[in-house]
C-alpha positions in Angstrom: -2.2 14.0 -4.9 -4.5 11.4 -6.5 -4.7 8.1 -4.7 -5.3 6.3 -8.0 -3.9 7.9 -11.1 -2.9 6.8 -14.6 -3.6 3.4 -16.1 -5.6 1.3 -13.6 -5.3 -2.3 -14.9 -8.3 -4.5 -14.0 -7.4 -8.2 -14.3 -9.2 -10.5 -16.7 -11.0 -13.7 -15.7 -8.1 -16.2 -15.9 -7.8 -19.5 -14.1 -4.2 -20.0 -15.3 -2.2 -18.1 -12.6 1.0 -18.1 -14.6 -0.7 -16.6 -17.6 -2.3 -14.0 -15.3 1.0 -13.0 -13.8 2.6 -12.8 -17.2 0.0 -10.4 -18.5 -0.1 -8.3 -15.3 3.7 -8.0 -15.3 3.6 -6.9 -18.9 1.0 -4.3 -18.1 3.2 -2.9 -15.3 6.2 -2.9 -17.6 4.2 -0.8 -20.1 3.2 1.7 -17.5 0.2 0.6 -15.4 0.2 2.6 -12.2 -2.3 0.4 -10.3 -3.7 -3.1 -10.5 -7.1 -4.3 -9.4 -7.5 -8.1 -8.9 -10.9 -9.0 -10.3 -11.8 -12.7 -11.1 -15.4 -13.7 -11.3 -14.8 -17.3 -12.2 -12.1 -18.5 -9.8 -12.8 -20.5 -6.7 -12.2 -18.8 -3.4 -8.9 -20.8 -2.8 -7.7 -19.8 -6.3 -8.7 -16.2 -5.8 -6.6 -16.1 -2.6 -3.7 -17.7 -4.3 -3.8 -15.4 -7.3 -4.3 -12.3 -5.1 -1.2 -13.2 -3.0 1.0 -13.6 -6.1 -0.2 -10.4 -7.6 0.2 -8.5 -4.4 3.8 -9.6 -4.2 4.4 -8.7 -7.9 2.9 -5.2 -7.3 4.8 -4.7 -4.1 8.1 -5.5 -5.8 7.3 -3.0 -8.5 6.0 -0.3 -6.2 2.5 -0.6 -7.8 -0.8 -0.1 -5.9 -2.7 -3.3 -5.5 -6.5 -3.3 -5.0 -8.9 -6.2 -4.6 -12.3 -6.0 -6.2 -15.4 -6.5 -4.1 -14.0 -8.7 -1.4 -13.0 -6.9 1.8 -12.0 -10.1 3.6 -9.7 -11.1 0.8 -8.2 -7.6 0.7 -7.5 -7.9 4.4 -6.2 -11.5 4.1 -3.6 -10.7 1.5 -2.7 -7.3 2.9 -3.8 -5.4 -0.3 -3.4 -1.7 -0.5 -7.2 -1.4 -0.7 -10.5 -2.6 -2.0 -13.0 -1.5 -4.7 -16.7 -1.7 -3.8 -19.8 -1.9 -6.0 -23.4 -1.3 -5.1 -23.9 -4.9 -3.9 -20.7 -5.1 -1.8 -20.0 -4.3 1.9 -20.7 -0.7 3.1 -17.7 1.6 2.7 -17.7 2.5 6.4 -17.5 -1.2 7.3 -14.6 -1.7 4.8 -12.8 1.2 6.4 -13.2 -0.3 9.8 -11.8 -3.6 8.6 -8.9 -2.4 6.5 -7.8 0.7 8.4 -7.3 4.4 7.8 -4.5 4.0 5.3 -6.4 1.6 2.9 -7.4 2.9 -0.5 -11.1 2.4 -0.9 -12.9 3.1 -4.2 -16.5 3.0 -5.1 -18.4 2.3 -8.3 -20.8 5.2 -8.8 -22.0 4.2 -12.3 -23.9 7.3 -13.7 -24.7 8.9 -10.3 -23.2 12.0 -8.7 -25.5 11.3 -5.8 -24.0 7.9 -5.2 -20.6 9.5 -5.5 -21.5 12.1 -2.9 -22.5 9.4 -0.5 -19.3 7.5 -1.1 -17.2 10.6 -0.5 -19.1 11.4 2.6 -18.3 7.9 3.8 -14.6 8.3 3.2 -14.0 7.0 -0.4 -10.5 7.7 -1.7 -11.8 7.5 -5.3 -15.0 7.4 -7.2 -15.5 5.5 -10.5 -17.9 6.3 -13.2 -19.0 4.4 -16.3 -19.6 2.8 -18.7 -18.4 5.5 -21.1 -18.3 3.1 -24.1 -19.8 -0.3 -24.9 -18.1 -2.8 -22.6 -17.4 -6.5 -23.4 -17.1 -7.1 -19.6 -20.4 -5.5 -18.7 -22.4 -5.2 -21.9 -25.6 -4.1 -20.1 -23.9 -1.3 -18.2 -25.5 2.2 -18.3 -23.7 4.6 -20.6 -22.5 7.9 -19.3 -21.1 11.1 -20.7 -17.6 12.5 -20.1 -19.2 15.6 -18.6 -19.9 13.5 -15.5 -16.1 13.4 -14.8 -15.9 17.2 -15.0 -18.8 17.6 -12.6 -17.2 15.2 -10.1 -13.8 17.0 -10.2 -15.5 20.3 -9.6 -17.3 18.9 -6.5 -14.8 16.7 -4.7 -11.1 16.5 -4.0 -10.8 12.7 -4.5 -9.5 10.7 -7.5 -12.0 10.2 -10.4 -11.8 7.0 -12.3 -13.4 6.3 -15.7 -14.3 2.8 -16.8 -16.1 1.0 -19.6 -14.8 0.1 -23.1 -12.0 2.6 -23.0 -9.2 2.3 -25.6 -6.0 4.4 -26.2 -7.9 6.3 -28.9 -10.8 7.3 -26.6 -8.6 7.9 -23.5 -7.5 11.5 -24.2 -11.1 12.9 -24.1 -11.8 11.3 -20.8 -8.5 12.5 -19.3 -9.2 16.0 -20.5 -12.6 15.8 -19.0 -11.2 15.1 -15.6 -10.3 11.4 -15.2 -7.4 10.9 -12.9 -7.3 7.2 -13.8 -8.6 4.9 -16.5 -9.7 1.4 -15.5 -9.2 -0.9 -18.3 -9.6 -4.7 -18.9 -10.2 -5.6 -22.5 -8.2 -3.1 -24.5 -5.3 -3.9 -22.2 -5.3 -7.6 -21.5 -6.8 -8.8 -24.8 -4.2 -6.8 -26.8 -1.7 -8.9 -28.7 1.1 -6.9 -26.9 0.0 -6.0 -23.4 3.0 -3.9 -22.6 2.6 -1.9 -25.8 -1.1 -1.3 -25.0 -0.2 -0.2 -21.5 2.4 2.2 -22.9 -0.3 3.7 -25.3 -2.5 4.5 -22.3 0.4 6.0 -20.4 1.4 8.1 -23.4 -2.2 9.4 -23.5 -1.9 10.6 -20.0 1.6 12.1 -20.7 0.2 14.0 -23.8 -3.2 15.0 -22.5 -2.5 16.2 -18.9 0.1 18.9 -19.9 -2.2 20.1 -22.7 -5.1 20.4 -20.2 -3.0 22.3 -17.8 -1.9 24.7 -20.5 -5.5 25.4 -21.5 -6.2 26.1 -17.8 -3.3 28.5 -17.6 -1.4 26.3 -15.1 1.6 25.5 -17.2 
């Protein structure tokens, strides 16, 4: 079973905690299966406060809650896990801090070699991207969907796609092997966050059975 699967909602940079909670609650209502708290502009006290509120919201809804980058914050708020980039704490150290049941993901960008190292260190999921131009990371390296297929063939961990993904582009990535789609802009900048989340959820519902039929599994 995938540790992270479906719509993986990555929070926008918002200082207004009430607005952040409102948008995340709408994403969950629309079908987000996991939430990653990511805020690059908040002060450490605000990040802790926001993370605590979102953890409680996700726990009440039975939604996986992940903290971006910060192992100590993930530990402090009792998050379900942490997501690590190339400049963050080593995965093995994060595992020691958070324990065996924590969900730990790793950004692998365009590199199967980086993914191999992450899996060897105990990653629960590997994330690749950017698949499309990203407003959040405009300078990110672009990658092809075939990378997802290659990763799924090599490792039995969840594969996450990130970078400029919309409901229109989601099916091709899901069909290529993405267990989850990590989304910021197309979700939280949408005029109706819940409707946007539902559009992503519908993409999974429509694409995964079709992919199984093509593989002769349905």
